[in-house]
Each structure stands twice: as structure tokens, then as C-alpha cells.
C-alpha positions in Angstrom: -4.6 -25.7 -15.3 -3.8 -28.5 -18.1 -2.9 -32.0 -17.9 -0.4 -33.7 -20.0 1.7 -36.9 -20.2 5.3 -36.7 -20.8 7.5 -38.9 -23.3 7.3 -41.8 -20.8 3.5 -41.5 -20.1 4.0 -39.7 -16.6 1.2 -37.1 -15.9 2.0 -33.5 -15.2 -0.2 -30.7 -14.3 0.6 -27.2 -16.0 -0.3 -23.8 -14.4 0.6 -20.2 -14.9 3.0 -18.7 -12.1 4.2 -15.1 -12.0 7.6 -14.5 -10.5 8.4 -11.6 -8.2 9.7 -9.4 -11.0 6.9 -10.0 -13.1 7.8 -12.7 -15.6 5.1 -15.3 -16.4 6.2 -18.9 -16.6 4.2 -22.4 -17.1 4.9 -24.6 -14.3 4.9 -28.2 -14.7 4.0 -30.2 -11.5 4.2 -33.7 -11.1 0.7 -35.1 -10.8 0.3 -37.6 -8.0 2.1 -37.8 -4.6 5.5 -39.2 -4.0 6.8 -39.1 -7.6 10.1 -37.3 -6.6 10.5 -35.1 -9.8 11.2 -31.4 -9.6 8.8 -28.9 -10.6 9.7 -27.6 -14.1 9.2 -24.3 -15.6 8.9 -22.5 -19.1 8.9 -18.7 -19.7 5.7 -17.8 -21.5 5.6 -14.9 -24.0 2.5 -13.2 -22.6 2.7 -9.7 -20.9 -0.3 -10.2 -18.3 -1.4 -13.1 -16.1 -4.9 -13.5 -17.8 -3.2 -13.5 -21.3 -0.6 -15.8 -20.0 -3.5 -18.2 -18.8 -5.1 -18.1 -22.3 -2.0 -18.8 -23.8 -1.5 -22.0 -21.8 -5.2 -23.1 -22.3 -5.1 -22.6 -26.0 -1.8 -24.3 -26.9 -2.3 -27.5 -29.0 -1.1 -30.6 -27.2 1.9 -31.0 -29.4 3.1 -27.6 -28.5 2.5 -27.9 -24.9 4.5 -31.0 -24.9 7.2 -29.0 -26.7 7.1 -26.3 -23.9 7.3 -29.1 -21.4 10.4 -30.6 -23.1 11.9 -27.0 -23.0 11.1 -26.5 -19.2 14.1 -26.1 -16.8 13.9 -27.9 -13.3 13.3 -25.6 -10.5 14.3 -25.6 -6.7 11.3 -25.3 -4.3 11.8 -23.9 -0.9 
């Protein structure tokens, strides 16, 4: 898991998620209770879960922020 701050200074946790069809995403989850923002996700290039975790762990801060900016809100059930 990685923690980052968005452009407004709000904290987010970034984790790897695997969809049922096998695609791997970086999920950006608002850190802290009651914030009301949706979880966001961005597709990762990695082919396996361990590789995706390393990809997320090794991203420089500026690239992680770019990935966050490209992430799309998701609906949770």
C-alpha cells in the first residue's frame, strides 16, 4: 500500500486490485472515514499480481500522482 496526497492535499491509499477477468488496477481509496469521495481506479500494465504490486511500489511520487489523476471513479457495492 502507498499513501499519496492529491492536488488539494487530501490523503489517499493506493492498493492493487484484480478484477474478475484478470485485469489489474491501482485502487485509490480515500484515507480517513467519512470523506465521501468515491474509490478511483487506474489500469496497471503488469501481467501478474506480484508484478503489479512491484510496479505500484516502485512508481516515483510524481508518476503515482499522474496515475491518480488518470484514475476513474468506481461504484462500490
